[in-house]
PDB file of N, CA, C and O in Angstrom:
ATOM      1  N   MET A   1      61.477  10.290  -5.679  1.00  0.00           N
ATOM      2  CA  MET A   1      60.622   9.679  -5.027  1.00  0.00           C
ATOM      3  C   MET A   1      59.339   9.891  -5.842  1.00  0.00           C
ATOM      4  O   MET A   1      59.258  10.939  -6.483  1.00  0.00           O
ATOM      5  N   ALA A   2      58.215   8.913  -5.893  1.00  0.00           N
ATOM      6  CA  ALA A   2      57.355   8.741  -6.252  1.00  0.00           C
ATOM      7  C   ALA A   2      55.921   9.885  -6.055  1.00  0.00           C
ATOM      8  O   ALA A   2      55.614  10.460  -5.011  1.00  0.00           O
ATOM      9  N   LYS A   3      55.549   9.935  -6.756  1.00  0.00           N
ATOM     10  CA  LYS A   3      54.387  11.015  -6.340  1.00  0.00           C
ATOM     11  C   LYS A   3      52.656  10.279  -5.977  1.00  0.00           C
ATOM     12  O   LYS A   3      52.537   9.252  -6.646  1.00  0.00           O
ATOM     13  N   ILE A   4      51.971  10.433  -5.518  1.00  0.00           N
ATOM     14  CA  ILE A   4      50.522  10.148  -5.311  1.00  0.00           C
ATOM     15  C   ILE A   4      49.672  10.881  -5.413  1.00  0.00           C
ATOM     16  O   ILE A   4      49.921  11.911  -4.785  1.00  0.00           O
ATOM     17  N   LYS A   5      48.462  10.901  -6.050  1.00  0.00           N
ATOM     18  CA  LYS A   5      47.510  12.459  -6.047  1.00  0.00           C
ATOM     19  C   LYS A   5      46.159  11.417  -5.002  1.00  0.00           C
ATOM     20  O   LYS A   5      45.920  10.215  -5.119  1.00  0.00           O
ATOM     21  N   ILE A   6      45.530  12.383  -4.086  1.00  0.00           N
ATOM     22  CA  ILE A   6      44.450  11.661  -3.220  1.00  0.00           C
ATOM     23  C   ILE A   6      43.514  12.577  -3.218  1.00  0.00           C
ATOM     24  O   ILE A   6      43.571  13.683  -2.679  1.00  0.00           O
ATOM     25  N   GLU A   7      42.442  12.011  -3.965  1.00  0.00           N
ATOM     26  CA  GLU A   7      41.271  12.680  -3.868  1.00  0.00           C
ATOM     27  C   GLU A   7      40.483  12.458  -2.778  1.00  0.00           C
ATOM     28  O   GLU A   7      40.511  11.386  -2.173  1.00  0.00           O
ATOM     29  N   GLN A   8      39.466  13.782  -2.336  1.00  0.00           N
ATOM     30  CA  GLN A   8      38.773  13.065  -1.184  1.00  0.00           C
ATOM     31  C   GLN A   8      37.153  13.071  -1.733  1.00  0.00           C
ATOM     32  O   GLN A   8      36.673  14.045  -2.313  1.00  0.00           O
ATOM     33  N   VAL A   9      36.317  11.684  -1.421  1.00  0.00           N
ATOM     34  CA  VAL A   9      35.562  11.438  -2.444  1.00  0.00           C
ATOM     35  C   VAL A   9      34.217  11.604  -1.850  1.00  0.00           C
ATOM     36  O   VAL A   9      33.205  12.024  -2.410  1.00  0.00           O
ATOM     37  N   ARG A  10      34.403  11.105  -0.307  1.00  0.00           N
ATOM     38  CA  ARG A  10      32.990  11.046   0.985  1.00  0.00           C
ATOM     39  C   ARG A  10      33.326  12.342   1.986  1.00  0.00           C
ATOM     40  O   ARG A  10      34.478  12.715   2.207  1.00  0.00           O
ATOM     41  N   SER A  11      32.338  12.861   2.459  1.00  0.00           N
ATOM     42  CA  SER A  11      32.189  14.240   3.265  1.00  0.00           C
ATOM     43  C   SER A  11      33.071  13.668   4.888  1.00  0.00           C
ATOM     44  O   SER A  11      33.205  12.580   5.448  1.00  0.00           O
ATOM     45  N   ARG A  12      33.486  14.990   5.154  1.00  0.00           N
ATOM     46  CA  ARG A  12      34.043  14.401   7.290  1.00  0.00           C
ATOM     47  C   ARG A  12      32.948  14.484   7.800  1.00  0.00           C
ATOM     48  O   ARG A  12      33.167  14.293   8.997  1.00  0.00           O
ATOM     49  N   ILE A  13      31.911  14.645   7.666  1.00  0.00           N
ATOM     50  CA  ILE A  13      30.684  14.593   8.486  1.00  0.00           C
ATOM     51  C   ILE A  13      30.543  13.118   9.269  1.00  0.00           C
ATOM     52  O   ILE A  13      30.766  12.035   8.727  1.00  0.00           O
ATOM     53  N   ARG A  14      30.169  13.287  10.519  1.00  0.00           N
ATOM     54  CA  ARG A  14      29.893  12.423  11.230  1.00  0.00           C
ATOM     55  C   ARG A  14      31.261  11.158  11.420  1.00  0.00           C
ATOM     56  O   ARG A  14      31.123   9.968  11.701  1.00  0.00           O
ATOM     57  N   CYS A  15      32.301  11.777  11.204  1.00  0.00           N
ATOM     58  CA  CYS A  15      33.600  11.780  11.293  1.00  0.00           C
ATOM     59  C   CYS A  15      34.380  11.928  13.155  1.00  0.00           C
ATOM     60  O   CYS A  15      34.249  12.803  14.011  1.00  0.00           O
ATOM     61  N   ASN A  16      35.065  10.789  13.141  1.00  0.00           N
ATOM     62  CA  ASN A  16      35.944  11.421  14.440  1.00  0.00           C
ATOM     63  C   ASN A  16      36.796  12.245  14.181  1.00  0.00           C
ATOM     64  O   ASN A  16      37.183  12.464  13.033  1.00  0.00           O
ATOM     65  N   LYS A  17      37.421  13.107  15.695  1.00  0.00           N
ATOM     66  CA  LYS A  17      37.988  13.798  15.232  1.00  0.00           C
ATOM     67  C   LYS A  17      39.456  13.577  15.150  1.00  0.00           C
ATOM     68  O   LYS A  17      40.217  14.500  15.440  1.00  0.00           O
ATOM     69  N   SER A  18      39.923  12.372  14.760  1.00  0.00           N
ATOM     70  CA  SER A  18      41.291  11.536  14.574  1.00  0.00           C
ATOM     71  C   SER A  18      41.252  11.380  12.842  1.00  0.00           C
ATOM     72  O   SER A  18      42.159  11.209  12.028  1.00  0.00           O
ATOM     73  N   GLN A  19      39.735  11.524  12.686  1.00  0.00           N
ATOM     74  CA  GLN A  19      40.081  11.153  10.514  1.00  0.00           C
ATOM     75  C   GLN A  19      40.016  12.418  10.368  1.00  0.00           C
ATOM     76  O   GLN A  19      40.937  12.974   9.770  1.00  0.00           O
ATOM     77  N   LYS A  20      38.844  13.233  10.909  1.00  0.00           N
ATOM     78  CA  LYS A  20      38.980  14.612  10.692  1.00  0.00           C
ATOM     79  C   LYS A  20      40.924  15.384  10.660  1.00  0.00           C
ATOM     80  O   LYS A  20      41.331  16.001   9.676  1.00  0.00           O
ATOM     81  N   ARG A  21      41.577  15.201  11.596  1.00  0.00           N
ATOM     82  CA  ARG A  21      42.937  15.488  11.615  1.00  0.00           C
ATOM     83  C   ARG A  21      43.789  14.978  10.865  1.00  0.00           C
ATOM     84  O   ARG A  21      44.854  15.556  10.653  1.00  0.00           O
ATOM     85  N   THR A  22      43.409  13.479  10.171  1.00  0.00           N
ATOM     86  CA  THR A  22      44.100  13.037   9.192  1.00  0.00           C
ATOM     87  C   THR A  22      44.030  13.682   7.747  1.00  0.00           C
ATOM     88  O   THR A  22      44.895  13.815   6.882  1.00  0.00           O
ATOM     89  N   LEU A  23      42.291  14.140   7.805  1.00  0.00           N
ATOM     90  CA  LEU A  23      42.278  15.050   6.640  1.00  0.00           C
ATOM     91  C   LEU A  23      42.987  16.493   6.355  1.00  0.00           C
ATOM     92  O   LEU A  23      42.998  17.030   5.247  1.00  0.00           O
ATOM     93  N   ASP A  24      43.478  16.942   7.340  1.00  0.00           N
ATOM     94  CA  ASP A  24      43.601  18.065   7.568  1.00  0.00           C
ATOM     95  C   ASP A  24      45.083  17.762   7.340  1.00  0.00           C
ATOM     96  O   ASP A  24      45.361  18.431   6.345  1.00  0.00           O
ATOM     97  N   GLY A  25      46.083  17.168   7.697  1.00  0.00           N
ATOM     98  CA  GLY A  25      47.395  16.320   7.648  1.00  0.00           C
ATOM     99  C   GLY A  25      47.793  16.258   6.283  1.00  0.00           C
ATOM    100  O   GLY A  25      48.869  16.731   5.918  1.00  0.00           O
ATOM    101  N   LEU A  26      46.945  15.672   5.458  1.00  0.00           N
ATOM    102  CA  LEU A  26      46.344  15.332   4.403  1.00  0.00           C
ATOM    103  C   LEU A  26      46.763  16.421   3.393  1.00  0.00           C
ATOM    104  O   LEU A  26      47.618  16.345   2.511  1.00  0.00           O
ATOM    105  N   GLY A  27      45.830  17.620   3.781  1.00  0.00           N
ATOM    106  CA  GLY A  27      45.393  18.643   3.238  1.00  0.00           C
ATOM    107  C   GLY A  27      44.309  19.217   2.364  1.00  0.00           C
ATOM    108  O   GLY A  27      44.068  20.205   1.669  1.00  0.00           O
ATOM    109  N   LEU A  28      43.747  18.001   2.792  1.00  0.00           N
ATOM    110  CA  LEU A  28      42.011  17.623   2.030  1.00  0.00           C
ATOM    111  C   LEU A  28      41.063  18.581   3.016  1.00  0.00           C
ATOM    112  O   LEU A  28      41.273  18.423   4.219  1.00  0.00           O
ATOM    113  N   ARG A  29      40.225  19.385   2.710  1.00  0.00           N
ATOM    114  CA  ARG A  29      39.380  20.351   3.147  1.00  0.00           C
ATOM    115  C   ARG A  29      38.068  20.529   2.210  1.00  0.00           C
ATOM    116  O   ARG A  29      37.162  21.241   2.641  1.00  0.00           O
ATOM    117  N   LYS A  30      37.948  19.961   1.056  1.00  0.00           N
ATOM    118  CA  LYS A  30      36.526  19.786   0.510  1.00  0.00           C
ATOM    119  C   LYS A  30      36.299  18.427  -0.247  1.00  0.00           C
ATOM    120  O   LYS A  30      37.041  17.700  -0.907  1.00  0.00           O
ATOM    121  N   MET A  31      35.706  18.404  -0.084  1.00  0.00           N
ATOM    122  CA  MET A  31      34.658  17.243  -1.199  1.00  0.00           C
ATOM    123  C   MET A  31      35.446  17.404  -2.220  1.00  0.00           C
ATOM    124  O   MET A  31      36.045  18.473  -2.344  1.00  0.00           O
ATOM    125  N   HIS A  32      35.630  16.163  -3.343  1.00  0.00           N
ATOM    126  CA  HIS A  32      36.581  15.970  -4.647  1.00  0.00           C
ATOM    127  C   HIS A  32      38.052  17.037  -5.040  1.00  0.00           C
ATOM    128  O   HIS A  32      38.494  17.454  -6.111  1.00  0.00           O
ATOM    129  N   GLN A  33      38.364  17.152  -4.037  1.00  0.00           N
ATOM    130  CA  GLN A  33      40.026  18.169  -3.872  1.00  0.00           C
ATOM    131  C   GLN A  33      41.201  16.699  -4.253  1.00  0.00           C
ATOM    132  O   GLN A  33      41.135  15.503  -3.967  1.00  0.00           O
ATOM    133  N   VAL A  34      42.097  17.434  -4.927  1.00  0.00           N
ATOM    134  CA  VAL A  34      43.038  16.334  -4.893  1.00  0.00           C
ATOM    135  C   VAL A  34      44.644  17.024  -4.575  1.00  0.00           C
ATOM    136  O   VAL A  34      45.220  17.985  -5.086  1.00  0.00           O
ATOM    137  N   VAL A  35      44.973  16.241  -3.703  1.00  0.00           N
ATOM    138  CA  VAL A  35      46.663  16.870  -3.253  1.00  0.00           C
ATOM    139  C   VAL A  35      47.614  16.129  -4.101  1.00  0.00           C
ATOM    140  O   VAL A  35      47.218  15.634  -5.157  1.00  0.00           O
ATOM    141  N   GLU A  36      48.435  16.053  -3.844  1.00  0.00           N
ATOM    142  CA  GLU A  36      49.703  15.351  -4.671  1.00  0.00           C
ATOM    143  C   GLU A  36      50.851  15.014  -3.323  1.00  0.00           C
ATOM    144  O   GLU A  36      51.094  16.013  -2.646  1.00  0.00           O
ATOM    145  N   HIS A  37      51.391  14.030  -2.991  1.00  0.00           N
ATOM    146  CA  HIS A  37      52.682  13.900  -1.828  1.00  0.00           C
ATOM    147  C   HIS A  37      53.383  13.178  -2.236  1.00  0.00           C
ATOM    148  O   HIS A  37      53.101  12.353  -3.106  1.00  0.00           O
ATOM    149  N   GLU A  38      54.561  13.332  -1.655  1.00  0.00           N
ATOM    150  CA  GLU A  38      55.748  11.924  -1.911  1.00  0.00           C
ATOM    151  C   GLU A  38      54.826  10.794  -1.579  1.00  0.00           C
ATOM    152  O   GLU A  38      53.796  11.063  -0.961  1.00  0.00           O
ATOM    153  N   ASP A  39      55.131   9.326  -1.987  1.00  0.00           N
ATOM    154  CA  ASP A  39      54.750   8.041  -1.420  1.00  0.00           C
ATOM    155  C   ASP A  39      56.009   7.780  -0.927  1.00  0.00           C
ATOM    156  O   ASP A  39      57.097   7.321  -1.273  1.00  0.00           O
ATOM    157  N   THR A  40      55.249   8.403   0.315  1.00  0.00           N
ATOM    158  CA  THR A  40      56.291   7.776   1.821  1.00  0.00           C
ATOM    159  C   THR A  40      55.329   6.847   2.327  1.00  0.00           C
ATOM    160  O   THR A  40      54.277   6.741   1.698  1.00  0.00           O
ATOM    161  N   PRO A  41      55.515   6.113   3.417  1.00  0.00           N
ATOM    162  CA  PRO A  41      54.841   4.928   4.025  1.00  0.00           C
ATOM    163  C   PRO A  41      54.234   6.068   5.004  1.00  0.00           C
ATOM    164  O   PRO A  41      53.050   5.749   5.113  1.00  0.00           O
ATOM    165  N   GLN A  42      54.468   7.299   5.809  1.00  0.00           N
ATOM    166  CA  GLN A  42      54.160   7.879   6.912  1.00  0.00           C
ATOM    167  C   GLN A  42      52.334   7.939   5.941  1.00  0.00           C
ATOM    168  O   GLN A  42      51.281   7.403   6.287  1.00  0.00           O
ATOM    169  N   ILE A  43      52.559   8.606   4.993  1.00  0.00           N
ATOM    170  CA  ILE A  43      51.464   9.331   4.088  1.00  0.00           C
ATOM    171  C   ILE A  43      50.282   8.004   3.785  1.00  0.00           C
ATOM    172  O   ILE A  43      49.090   8.142   4.061  1.00  0.00           O
ATOM    173  N   ARG A  44      50.899   6.632   3.129  1.00  0.00           N
ATOM    174  CA  ARG A  44      50.716   5.679   2.977  1.00  0.00           C
ATOM    175  C   ARG A  44      49.387   5.509   4.176  1.00  0.00           C
ATOM    176  O   ARG A  44      48.161   5.576   4.084  1.00  0.00           O
ATOM    177  N   GLY A  45      50.291   5.273   5.240  1.00  0.00           N
ATOM    178  CA  GLY A  45      49.216   4.992   6.695  1.00  0.00           C
ATOM    179  C   GLY A  45      48.491   6.023   6.928  1.00  0.00           C
ATOM    180  O   GLY A  45      47.521   5.618   7.568  1.00  0.00           O
ATOM    181  N   MET A  46      48.415   7.179   6.760  1.00  0.00           N
ATOM    182  CA  MET A  46      47.152   8.146   6.571  1.00  0.00           C
ATOM    183  C   MET A  46      46.264   7.408   5.417  1.00  0.00           C
ATOM    184  O   MET A  46      45.217   6.860   5.760  1.00  0.00           O
ATOM    185  N   VAL A  47      46.520   7.398   4.566  1.00  0.00           N
ATOM    186  CA  VAL A  47      45.585   7.276   3.548  1.00  0.00           C
ATOM    187  C   VAL A  47      44.577   5.696   4.258  1.00  0.00           C
ATOM    188  O   VAL A  47      43.381   5.439   4.396  1.00  0.00           O
ATOM    189  N   ALA A  48      45.670   5.085   4.501  1.00  0.00           N
ATOM    190  CA  ALA A  48      44.903   3.275   4.708  1.00  0.00           C
ATOM    191  C   ALA A  48      44.124   4.218   6.787  1.00  0.00           C
ATOM    192  O   ALA A  48      43.185   3.770   7.445  1.00  0.00           O
ATOM    193  N   LYS A  49      44.504   4.762   6.942  1.00  0.00           N
ATOM    194  CA  LYS A  49      43.300   5.343   8.259  1.00  0.00           C
ATOM    195  C   LYS A  49      42.034   6.086   7.590  1.00  0.00           C
ATOM    196  O   LYS A  49      40.914   5.877   8.055  1.00  0.00           O
ATOM    197  N   VAL A  50      42.210   6.914   6.547  1.00  0.00           N
ATOM    198  CA  VAL A  50      40.545   7.104   6.246  1.00  0.00           C
ATOM    199  C   VAL A  50      40.755   6.661   4.735  1.00  0.00           C
ATOM    200  O   VAL A  50      40.626   7.356   3.728  1.00  0.00           O
ATOM    201  N   HIS A  51      41.105   5.346   4.838  1.00  0.00           N
ATOM    202  CA  HIS A  51      40.435   4.905   3.152  1.00  0.00           C
ATOM    203  C   HIS A  51      38.807   5.015   3.080  1.00  0.00           C
ATOM    204  O   HIS A  51      38.468   5.790   2.186  1.00  0.00           O
ATOM    205  N   HIS A  52      37.997   4.588   3.609  1.00  0.00           N
ATOM    206  CA  HIS A  52      36.833   5.002   3.170  1.00  0.00           C
ATOM    207  C   HIS A  52      36.372   6.268   3.033  1.00  0.00           C
ATOM    208  O   HIS A  52      35.224   6.373   3.466  1.00  0.00           O
ATOM    209  N   LEU A  53      36.750   7.097   2.670  1.00  0.00           N
ATOM    210  CA  LEU A  53      36.755   8.671   2.450  1.00  0.00           C
ATOM    211  C   LEU A  53      38.064   8.750   1.522  1.00  0.00           C
ATOM    212  O   LEU A  53      37.730   9.128   0.399  1.00  0.00           O
ATOM    213  N   VAL A  54      38.636   8.654   1.564  1.00  0.00           N
ATOM    214  CA  VAL A  54      39.918   9.290   0.047  1.00  0.00           C
ATOM    215  C   VAL A  54      39.659   7.745  -0.934  1.00  0.00           C
ATOM    216  O   VAL A  54      39.309   6.596  -0.665  1.00  0.00           O
ATOM    217  N   GLN A  55      40.043   8.472  -2.136  1.00  0.00           N
ATOM    218  CA  GLN A  55      40.774   7.627  -3.497  1.00  0.00           C
ATOM    219  C   GLN A  55      41.865   7.888  -3.784  1.00  0.00           C
ATOM    220  O   GLN A  55      42.152   8.878  -4.457  1.00  0.00           O
ATOM    221  N   VAL A  56      42.646   7.112  -3.366  1.00  0.00           N
ATOM    222  CA  VAL A  56      44.057   6.887  -4.679  1.00  0.00           C
ATOM    223  C   VAL A  56      44.137   7.319  -6.682  1.00  0.00           C
ATOM    224  O   VAL A  56      44.110   6.551  -7.644  1.00  0.00           O
ATOM    225  N   VAL A  57      44.204   8.337  -6.643  1.00  0.00           N
ATOM    226  CA  VAL A  57      44.101   8.664  -7.898  1.00  0.00           C
ATOM    227  C   VAL A  57      45.288   8.336  -9.056  1.00  0.00           C
ATOM    228  O   VAL A  57      46.431   8.758  -8.881  1.00  0.00           O
ATOM    229  N   GLU A  58      44.995   7.699 -10.025  1.00  0.00           N
ATOM    230  CA  GLU A  58      46.111   7.057 -10.704  1.00  0.00           C
ATOM    231  C   GLU A  58      46.328   8.247 -11.587  1.00  0.00           C
ATOM    232  O   GLU A  58      47.230   8.237 -12.426  1.00  0.00           O
TER     233      GLU A  58
END
């Protein structure tokens, strides 16, 4: 299965609780932290929910 790298590029301050939990679920806790996940529809949905806070690194 393909992998994607996700980087947090904006702060979680002023985000609502569900967006903070989504970032926690992705494993993102700090700015500019990069995590690698399997490219599944569930992970893509989580990225879409917080698209304004993260960036997919190629």
